[in-house]
N, C-alpha and C positions, 0 to 999 in steps of 0.2 A: 751673587747670593750665596753660592756654595762656599766661597772663601770667607765670607762673613760668618757663616755657620761654623766653619772649621775654627776660625779665630775665637768665636764665642765658646766653643767646646773646650779648646785648649786653655783659654782664660779661666773657665769654670773649674777645670781639673786642677790647674795651677793654684787657684784660690782655695780649693778644698785641701790640697796638700799643704799649703801654707798654714791654713787654720788648724789642721791636724798637728803639724809640727809645733805650732805656737802654743797649743793647748795640752799636748801629750808627750812632747820630747823633753824629758827632764834634763836640766842642766845642774851640774855640781859647781858651786862657787866656794872658794876657799879663802879664809882670812887667818892671819896670824896676829894674835892680840896680846899685847904686853899688859899683864896684871901686876900692879905694884904690890910688893911684899909677898909675891907668890913663892911658895916653897920650891926649891930646886927639883924635888921629886915629881912635881906636877908639870914641869916644863915639858912640852911635847905631848901632853894629854889632849885628846880630841873630843870635841862636843859636836854632835850632829843636830842641827836645828831644822825642824819641820813645822809648818804652820798652814792654816787655812786649806785643809784638805776637802772639807765640805762633803763628807760621805753622805750618800742617799741611797734609797733602794735601786737595785739594778745598776749600781756603780760599775764602771769598767774593771772587771776582775784582772784583765791583763795589765792594766795601769797600776793596780795595787801590787801585783807581782813585780812590776818594774820598780816601784818605790822601794819595796823590800830588798830587791837585789842590789839596787844602787846604794841603799843604806848599808848593806853588808859589805859592798866593795869599799866603802869609806873607812871601814874598820874603826868605828868610834869607840871611845871608852864609855860615854853615856849618850843618850838620845833625849832631846827635849821637844815637846809639842806645845806650841804657844797659842793654842786656841782655835776655835772653829773647826774642830775635828768632824762635826756633823753639820748638816744643813738645818737651818731653823724651820719651824712650821711642820715638822713631820708628825703624823698622827701616832705612829709607833715606830719602833726601831727594827721591825721585822724586815729581813732581807737587806738590812744595812750592814755592810761587811766590816764592822768595827773589829770584831774578834779576829778575823783573818789578818787585818793589818797589824793590830796590836800584838797578837801572838808572834807574828813575823818579826816585829821590831824588838820585843823583849827577848827573843831568842838570840838577838845580836848583841845587845848591851842593856844595862839598866835604863829604863825609860820613865820619864817624868812628864806630867801633863798639867796644864792650867786651862781654865775656861776662857772662851771667847764669847762674844755677844750671841752668836748662833747656838752655841752649846746650851746656854741657859734658856733658850726659847724652844728647845726640842720637847717632844711629847711628854716623856717622863724622865726627868733628869736622874732620878734614882736608877732607872734602867740603864742609862749610860754609865753611871758610876759603877754599877754592878758588873757590867762587861769589862770595864777598865780594871777594876780590882781583881777579877778572876783571871784576867790576862796578865796580871802582875805589873800593871802600870801604876806607878806611884803618883797619886793626885796631890798636888800642892795648892791648896786654897788658903791664902793668907797664912802660909806656913813657911818654915825654913828647915832645911835639912843639911847636915854636915856630910860632905862628899869627900871621901879620902882616896877614891880611885884604886882601892886595894893596897895603898901604900901604908907602911907602918908609921911614917912621919909625913906631916903636911896634909893639907886639905883646903877646901873652899866651901863657903856657905852658899847654898842654892836656895833662893827665895822665890816663892810662887805667889802672884797676886791674883785674887779672885775677881772675876768680872761681875759687875752689878747692873741690874736692869734699869735702875732709876738713878738719875744724877743726885737726888737727895740722899741716896744711900751711900754715896762715895765718901769715905772718911778723909779727914784732913789732919795731918799730912796723909798722903795716899797709902803709905806703908804702915800706917798706925797700928793695924791689927796683926802685923807679922811680929811675933815675939822672938827675940834673940837673947841668948844667955850673955852675960858679961864677956865671956871668952869669945863668943861668936862676933860680938860687936867689934872686936879688935882684928878680926880676920878678913881677908879679901872676900868680896861677895859678888854673886851673879844674880840678876833679877830676871825672872820670866814674867813678862807683862804683855798682854795681847795688844794694847793700844800704844803706839809710839808717840802720838801727839802730846802725851803728858810727860815726856822725857825729863824736862826740867823739874817737874814736881816730884819725880821719883828720887831726886837728889836732895830734897828739902831737909829730911831728917839725917843729919850727919852721922849718927850712929848706925844707920842702916843703908846709907847711900851706896849703891852698887858700883863696882868698878866697870861692870859690863851689864848692859840691859839687852835682852833678846826679845824681839817683838815681831808681830805680823800685821794682820788686819788690812793693810793698804792694798794688797795685790799689786804693789808697785805702781798704783794709779790705773790699773786694768789695761789702759792703752798708753804706750810709751811714745811720746812725741820726740822725734830726733832732735838732739841738741837742746831740748827743753826739759824733758823728764816726764813724770807721770801726769796723766790728764786729770784724774779726780780720785780722791781718797775719802772714805767716810770719816767724819770728825774733823776734816781739814778743808774739804771743798776742792775747788779747781786749783791745779798746779800746786800740789801740796809740798810743804817744806821737807817733810819726812816721807819720802816715797819708798825707797829701798836702798840698801847698801850700808855703809858704816859712817857714823856721825860722831863728832866729839862735842862735849859741852864747851861753850864759848869761854866760860870762866875757869874751867879745870879740864884741860885737854886729856887728862888721864882717865876721865869718865867717858866711856864710849857706849854707843848703841848700835846694834846690828839689826836691820829689818830685812826679813826675807820676802821675796816676791810671792811666796806661797806656792801651793801645789794645785789647788782646785779652783773652781769658779762658784760664785753664789748667784745673785740675781741676774747679772749680765753674763750671758753664756760663753763669751769668747774673750781670749787674750789677744791683743794686737801688739806686735813688736815687743813681746813680753813673755818669754818662755817661763814655764814653772821651774822652780829650783829647789834643791837641797843646799843648805849652807853648812859647810864643815869648818869649824873653828879650832885652830891649834893654839893652846895656851903657851905663853912665853913669859 
């Protein structure tokens, strides 16, 4: 009986350590992505991609500090947040450490944000945008911005797609409300879009089709089944096609999408075989 108790205790401790590492031991994954027509001045520039942090009251402050430190270690030129910064259903944003995280990120590099489905379901969206604006985070909601990375020549168009609560509100084509100048239309483009399942539709408008789409939302399937992939992703169901990693369009391989596994958890409180990650992208 004593041996059974010892085995049970050891197993329980091992399980707790495993769950802790799977949910709080951040991994940095790196990609080098070739962007057609990219100016030589921009080759080697780095974009840090974060998503699905799901901040809530009494969020682990040590984890926030770890996110900030690892982001700093990556030495990015810009940082992008692709939605679900906060958890849905919060009555207010009191004690939600949005400012702590955002002040930390903007002190590292210019930071850009788009909404996810959880962000638009928070208590007062205007409270969220106030904190972001005063933390110097640039909010891109159906907008485009020219990013020159501080170079005198060369740049890239960064487009941000706004999340919508109802399917009936989704425009067709999906990038319809993002306005580009004639000059922007000729330049290489990166799209920030929370939902990866619409990858093909982001390419419908040829004047706006991004060379690279950055997305989140899937949590990589929350649970990773060895040799199979993600178990379930919202919007895609079981064994999703787009779980995490890098994907190419079947018709035009130069059009890529990178999905991050994300950082936090939403409804299901655990990650299994699926550590949280930061994605560092080097432009080529």
